[in-house]
N, CA, C and O atoms as a GROMACS GRO file, in nm:
protein
  308
    1UNK      N    1   0.083  -0.120   0.000
    1UNK     CA    2   0.000   0.000   0.000
    1UNK      C    3   0.087   0.126   0.000
    1UNK      O    4   0.046   0.230  -0.051
    2UNK      N    5   0.208   0.118   0.057
    2UNK     CA    6   0.298   0.233   0.061
    2UNK      C    7   0.338   0.274  -0.080
    2UNK      O    8   0.347   0.394  -0.109
    3UNK      N    9   0.362   0.178  -0.168
    3UNK     CA   10   0.399   0.208  -0.306
    3UNK      C   11   0.284   0.276  -0.378
    3UNK      O   12   0.305   0.373  -0.452
    4UNK      N   13   0.163   0.228  -0.359
    4UNK     CA   14   0.046   0.289  -0.422
    4UNK      C   15   0.027   0.432  -0.371
    4UNK      O   16   0.001   0.523  -0.449
    5UNK      N   17   0.039   0.450  -0.242
    5UNK     CA   18   0.026   0.585  -0.183
    5UNK      C   19   0.129   0.680  -0.246
    5UNK      O   20   0.097   0.795  -0.277
    6UNK      N   21   0.251   0.633  -0.262
    6UNK     CA   22   0.357   0.713  -0.321
    6UNK      C   23   0.324   0.750  -0.466
    6UNK      O   24   0.345   0.864  -0.508
    7UNK      N   25   0.272   0.655  -0.542
    7UNK     CA   26   0.236   0.681  -0.682
    7UNK      C   27   0.119   0.779  -0.692
    7UNK      O   28   0.117   0.864  -0.780
    8UNK      N   29   0.024   0.768  -0.601
    8UNK     CA   30  -0.090   0.861  -0.600
    8UNK      C   31  -0.040   1.001  -0.564
    8UNK      O   32  -0.082   1.099  -0.626
    9UNK      N   33   0.047   1.011  -0.464
    9UNK     CA   34   0.103   1.141  -0.428
    9UNK      C   35   0.178   1.204  -0.546
    9UNK      O   36   0.170   1.324  -0.568
   10UNK      N   37   0.248   1.122  -0.621
   10UNK     CA   38   0.320   1.170  -0.739
   10UNK      C   39   0.221   1.228  -0.840
   10UNK      O   40   0.245   1.335  -0.896
   11UNK      N   41   0.111   1.158  -0.864
   11UNK     CA   42   0.009   1.206  -0.957
   11UNK      C   43  -0.052   1.337  -0.907
   11UNK      O   44  -0.073   1.430  -0.984
   12UNK      N   45  -0.080   1.344  -0.778
   12UNK     CA   46  -0.136   1.467  -0.721
   12UNK      C   47  -0.036   1.583  -0.732
   12UNK      O   48  -0.075   1.696  -0.760
   13UNK      N   49   0.091   1.554  -0.710
   13UNK     CA   50   0.193   1.658  -0.721
   13UNK      C   51   0.203   1.711  -0.864
   13UNK      O   52   0.238   1.828  -0.885
   14UNK      N   53   0.173   1.626  -0.962
   14UNK     CA   54   0.177   1.669  -1.102
   14UNK      C   55   0.064   1.765  -1.136
   14UNK      O   56   0.082   1.854  -1.219
   15UNK      N   57  -0.052   1.749  -1.073
   15UNK     CA   58  -0.165   1.837  -1.104
   15UNK      C   59  -0.180   1.952  -1.003
   15UNK      O   60  -0.254   2.047  -1.028
   16UNK      N   61  -0.111   1.942  -0.892
   16UNK     CA   62  -0.122   2.044  -0.786
   16UNK      C   63  -0.094   2.187  -0.837
   16UNK      O   64  -0.167   2.278  -0.798
   17UNK      N   65   0.007   2.211  -0.921
   17UNK     CA   66   0.030   2.348  -0.967
   17UNK      C   67  -0.090   2.409  -1.039
   17UNK      O   68  -0.113   2.530  -1.029
   18UNK      N   69  -0.166   2.328  -1.110
   18UNK     CA   70  -0.285   2.378  -1.180
   18UNK      C   71  -0.393   2.420  -1.080
   18UNK      O   72  -0.461   2.521  -1.099
   19UNK      N   73  -0.408   2.342  -0.974
   19UNK     CA   74  -0.505   2.375  -0.870
   19UNK      C   75  -0.460   2.499  -0.793
   19UNK      O   76  -0.540   2.587  -0.763
   20UNK      N   77  -0.332   2.505  -0.762
   20UNK     CA   78  -0.280   2.618  -0.686
   20UNK      C   79  -0.285   2.748  -0.767
   20UNK      O   80  -0.294   2.856  -0.709
   21UNK      N   81  -0.278   2.737  -0.898
   21UNK     CA   82  -0.288   2.856  -0.983
   21UNK      C   83  -0.424   2.924  -0.966
   21UNK      O   84  -0.437   3.045  -0.988
   22UNK      N   85  -0.525   2.847  -0.928
   22UNK     CA   86  -0.659   2.900  -0.903
   22UNK      C   87  -0.689   2.910  -0.754
   22UNK      O   88  -0.805   2.911  -0.713
   23UNK      N   89  -0.584   2.918  -0.672
   23UNK     CA   90  -0.596   2.929  -0.526
   23UNK      C   91  -0.662   2.808  -0.461
   23UNK      O   92  -0.731   2.821  -0.360
   24UNK      N   93  -0.640   2.691  -0.518
   24UNK     CA   94  -0.691   2.568  -0.461
   24UNK      C   95  -0.579   2.471  -0.431
   24UNK      O   96  -0.462   2.502  -0.450
   25UNK      N   97  -0.616   2.354  -0.383
   25UNK     CA   98  -0.518   2.248  -0.357
   25UNK      C   99  -0.595   2.119  -0.334
   25UNK      O  100  -0.718   2.116  -0.338
   26UNK      N  101  -0.521   2.012  -0.310
   26UNK     CA  102  -0.582   1.882  -0.289
   26UNK      C  103  -0.500   1.804  -0.187
   26UNK      O  104  -0.378   1.820  -0.178
   27UNK      N  105  -0.567   1.721  -0.110
   27UNK     CA  106  -0.502   1.642  -0.005
   27UNK      C  107  -0.550   1.497  -0.017
   27UNK      O  108  -0.670   1.472  -0.029
   28UNK      N  109  -0.457   1.404  -0.013
   28UNK     CA  110  -0.491   1.262  -0.010
   28UNK      C  111  -0.536   1.226   0.131
   28UNK      O  112  -0.463   1.249   0.228
   29UNK      N  113  -0.656   1.171   0.143
   29UNK     CA  114  -0.712   1.138   0.274
   29UNK      C  115  -0.700   0.988   0.302
   29UNK      O  116  -0.658   0.949   0.411
   30UNK      N  117  -0.739   0.905   0.205
   30UNK     CA  118  -0.742   0.761   0.230
   30UNK      C  119  -0.740   0.684   0.099
   30UNK      O  120  -0.777   0.736  -0.006
   31UNK      N  121  -0.696   0.561   0.107
   31UNK     CA  122  -0.704   0.466  -0.004
   31UNK      C  123  -0.766   0.340   0.054
   31UNK      O  124  -0.711   0.280   0.146
   32UNK      N  125  -0.880   0.300   0.002
   32UNK     CA  126  -0.947   0.182   0.056
   32UNK      C  127  -0.891   0.056  -0.008
   32UNK      O  128  -0.826   0.060  -0.112
   33UNK      N  129  -0.918  -0.056   0.057
   33UNK     CA  130  -0.870  -0.185   0.007
   33UNK      C  131  -0.931  -0.219  -0.130
   33UNK      O  132  -0.871  -0.294  -0.207
   34UNK      N  133  -1.049  -0.165  -0.159
   34UNK     CA  134  -1.115  -0.197  -0.286
   34UNK      C  135  -1.086  -0.093  -0.395
   34UNK      O  136  -1.159  -0.085  -0.494
   35UNK      N  137  -0.979  -0.014  -0.377
   35UNK     CA  138  -0.932   0.073  -0.484
   35UNK      C  139  -1.000   0.207  -0.498
   35UNK      O  140  -1.004   0.263  -0.608
   36UNK      N  141  -1.054   0.260  -0.390
   36UNK     CA  142  -1.116   0.391  -0.393
   36UNK      C  143  -1.023   0.489  -0.322
   36UNK      O  144  -0.982   0.467  -0.208
   37UNK      N  145  -0.992   0.598  -0.391
   37UNK     CA  146  -0.906   0.702  -0.335
   37UNK      C  147  -0.996   0.815  -0.287
   37UNK      O  148  -1.082   0.863  -0.361
   38UNK      N  149  -0.975   0.856  -0.163
   38UNK     CA  150  -1.051   0.967  -0.107
   38UNK      C  151  -0.960   1.087  -0.093
   38UNK      O  152  -0.852   1.079  -0.033
   39UNK      N  153  -1.004   1.198  -0.150
   39UNK     CA  154  -0.926   1.321  -0.147
   39UNK      C  155  -1.011   1.434  -0.089
   39UNK      O  156  -1.134   1.426  -0.086
   40UNK      N  157  -0.944   1.537  -0.043
   40UNK     CA  158  -1.012   1.656   0.007
   40UNK      C  159  -0.966   1.773  -0.079
   40UNK      O  160  -0.846   1.802  -0.089
   41UNK      N  161  -1.062   1.841  -0.141
   41UNK     CA  162  -1.031   1.961  -0.216
   41UNK      C  163  -1.020   2.076  -0.118
   41UNK      O  164  -1.101   2.088  -0.026
   42UNK      N  165  -0.920   2.160  -0.138
   42UNK     CA  166  -0.890   2.269  -0.043
   42UNK      C  167  -0.895   2.404  -0.112
   42UNK      O  168  -0.891   2.413  -0.235
   43UNK      N  169  -0.903   2.508  -0.032
   43UNK     CA  170  -0.900   2.644  -0.083
   43UNK      C  171  -1.018   2.671  -0.174
   43UNK      O  172  -1.131   2.632  -0.146
   44UNK      N  173  -0.990   2.739  -0.285
   44UNK     CA  174  -1.095   2.775  -0.379
   44UNK      C  175  -1.163   2.653  -0.440
   44UNK      O  176  -1.278   2.662  -0.484
   45UNK      N  177  -1.096   2.539  -0.442
   45UNK     CA  178  -1.154   2.418  -0.500
   45UNK      C  179  -1.273   2.366  -0.418
   45UNK      O  180  -1.360   2.297  -0.472
   46UNK      N  181  -1.277   2.399  -0.290
   46UNK     CA  182  -1.385   2.352  -0.204
   46UNK      C  183  -1.521   2.402  -0.251
   46UNK      O  184  -1.619   2.328  -0.247
   47UNK      N  185  -1.527   2.526  -0.294
   47UNK     CA  186  -1.655   2.586  -0.329
   47UNK      C  187  -1.671   2.611  -0.478
   47UNK      O  188  -1.773   2.666  -0.521
   48UNK      N  189  -1.576   2.573  -0.556
   48UNK     CA  190  -1.581   2.598  -0.701
   48UNK      C  191  -1.691   2.514  -0.765
   48UNK      O  192  -1.700   2.394  -0.739
   49UNK      N  193  -1.774   2.577  -0.850
   49UNK     CA  194  -1.880   2.501  -0.917
   49UNK      C  195  -1.826   2.399  -1.018
   49UNK      O  196  -1.898   2.309  -1.060
   50UNK      N  197  -1.700   2.412  -1.056
   50UNK     CA  198  -1.640   2.318  -1.151
   50UNK      C  199  -1.557   2.210  -1.082
   50UNK      O  200  -1.484   2.136  -1.148
   51UNK      N  201  -1.568   2.199  -0.951
   51UNK     CA  202  -1.485   2.103  -0.878
   51UNK      C  203  -1.513   1.958  -0.919
   51UNK      O  204  -1.422   1.875  -0.918
   52UNK      N  205  -1.636   1.927  -0.955
   52UNK     CA  206  -1.668   1.791  -1.000
   52UNK      C  207  -1.595   1.762  -1.131
   52UNK      O  208  -1.542   1.653  -1.151
   53UNK      N  209  -1.592   1.860  -1.220
   53UNK     CA  210  -1.521   1.845  -1.347
   53UNK      C  211  -1.371   1.830  -1.321
   53UNK      O  212  -1.306   1.746  -1.384
   54UNK      N  213  -1.318   1.909  -1.230
   54UNK     CA  214  -1.177   1.899  -1.195
   54UNK      C  215  -1.146   1.761  -1.139
   54UNK      O  216  -1.044   1.700  -1.173
   55UNK      N  217  -1.234   1.712  -1.054
   55UNK     CA  218  -1.214   1.582  -0.992
   55UNK      C  219  -1.212   1.471  -1.097
   55UNK      O  220  -1.123   1.386  -1.096
   56UNK      N  221  -1.309   1.472  -1.188
   56UNK     CA  222  -1.320   1.365  -1.288
   56UNK      C  223  -1.218   1.379  -1.401
   56UNK      O  224  -1.147   1.284  -1.433
   57UNK      N  225  -1.211   1.496  -1.460
   57UNK     CA  226  -1.126   1.515  -1.579
   57UNK      C  227  -0.979   1.534  -1.545
   57UNK      O  228  -0.891   1.500  -1.624
   58UNK      N  229  -0.951   1.589  -1.427
   58UNK     CA  230  -0.813   1.615  -1.392
   58UNK      C  231  -0.756   1.517  -1.293
   58UNK      O  232  -0.664   1.442  -1.324
   59UNK      N  233  -0.811   1.516  -1.173
   59UNK     CA  234  -0.757   1.435  -1.064
   59UNK      C  235  -0.771   1.286  -1.095
   59UNK      O  236  -0.674   1.210  -1.086
   60UNK      N  237  -0.892   1.244  -1.130
   60UNK     CA  238  -0.915   1.100  -1.155
   60UNK      C  239  -0.828   1.050  -1.270
   60UNK      O  240  -0.768   0.944  -1.260
   61UNK      N  241  -0.821   1.125  -1.376
   61UNK     CA  242  -0.739   1.084  -1.491
   61UNK      C  243  -0.592   1.073  -1.453
   61UNK      O  244  -0.525   0.976  -1.489
   62UNK      N  245  -0.541   1.172  -1.379
   62UNK     CA  246  -0.400   1.172  -1.339
   62UNK      C  247  -0.368   1.051  -1.250
   62UNK      O  248  -0.267   0.984  -1.270
   63UNK      N  249  -0.455   1.025  -1.153
   63UNK     CA  250  -0.430   0.912  -1.062
   63UNK      C  251  -0.443   0.779  -1.133
   63UNK      O  252  -0.359   0.691  -1.115
   64UNK      N  253  -0.548   0.763  -1.213
   64UNK     CA  254  -0.569   0.634  -1.279
   64UNK      C  255  -0.463   0.606  -1.386
   64UNK      O  256  -0.434   0.489  -1.414
   65UNK      N  257  -0.406   0.709  -1.445
   65UNK     CA  258  -0.296   0.688  -1.538
   65UNK      C  259  -0.172   0.639  -1.464
   65UNK      O  260  -0.096   0.557  -1.516
   66UNK      N  261  -0.152   0.690  -1.344
   66UNK     CA  262  -0.035   0.653  -1.264
   66UNK      C  263  -0.054   0.518  -1.195
   66UNK      O  264   0.040   0.440  -1.183
   67UNK      N  265  -0.177   0.491  -1.150
   67UNK     CA  266  -0.207   0.369  -1.073
   67UNK      C  267  -0.334   0.305  -1.132
   67UNK      O  268  -0.444   0.332  -1.084
   68UNK      N  269  -0.319   0.220  -1.233
   68UNK     CA  270  -0.436   0.162  -1.300
   68UNK      C  271  -0.526   0.076  -1.210
   68UNK      O  272  -0.641   0.052  -1.244
   69UNK      N  273  -0.475   0.030  -1.097
   69UNK     CA  274  -0.557  -0.054  -1.009
   69UNK      C  275  -0.663   0.027  -0.932
   69UNK      O  276  -0.752  -0.031  -0.870
   70UNK      N  277  -0.653   0.160  -0.935
   70UNK     CA  278  -0.751   0.244  -0.868
   70UNK      C  279  -0.881   0.243  -0.947
   70UNK      O  280  -0.880   0.255  -1.070
   71UNK      N  281  -0.991   0.228  -0.877
   71UNK     CA  282  -1.122   0.217  -0.943
   71UNK      C  283  -1.200   0.348  -0.946
   71UNK      O  284  -1.274   0.374  -1.041
   72UNK      N  285  -1.183   0.431  -0.843
   72UNK     CA  286  -1.263   0.552  -0.835
   72UNK      C  287  -1.197   0.653  -0.741
   72UNK      O  288  -1.122   0.618  -0.650
   73UNK      N  289  -1.227   0.780  -0.768
   73UNK     CA  290  -1.181   0.889  -0.682
   73UNK      C  291  -1.304   0.955  -0.623
   73UNK      O  292  -1.401   0.982  -0.694
   74UNK      N  293  -1.300   0.980  -0.492
   74UNK     CA  294  -1.411   1.046  -0.424
   74UNK      C  295  -1.357   1.166  -0.348
   74UNK      O  296  -1.252   1.159  -0.284
   75UNK      N  297  -1.431   1.276  -0.356
   75UNK     CA  298  -1.396   1.395  -0.278
   75UNK      C  299  -1.476   1.393  -0.150
   75UNK      O  300  -1.597   1.371  -0.152
   76UNK      N  301  -1.409   1.415  -0.038
   76UNK     CA  302  -1.478   1.427   0.089
   76UNK      C  303  -1.450   1.568   0.141
   76UNK      O  304  -1.335   1.604   0.166
   77UNK      N  305  -1.553   1.644   0.157
   77UNK     CA  306  -1.536   1.782   0.205
   77UNK      C  307  -1.640   1.812   0.308
   77UNK      O  308  -1.643   1.923   0.362
   0.00000   0.00000   0.00000
């Protein structure tokens, strides 16, 4: 699980500058045994009306490209 966490952090670090450019950020909260990654959107991303799009088109794509065993990304805020 440590290797998967590291790969997910790497994917998040790759997209983090784009989120931070809009005064937002993201935090890895949990990885479940069944392949669900839970993240927390921070800053401007918390209330942004496009956060669902960011989560699916940006975050989910970045993580799943890095770690194909991940099944889904969920935001918990």
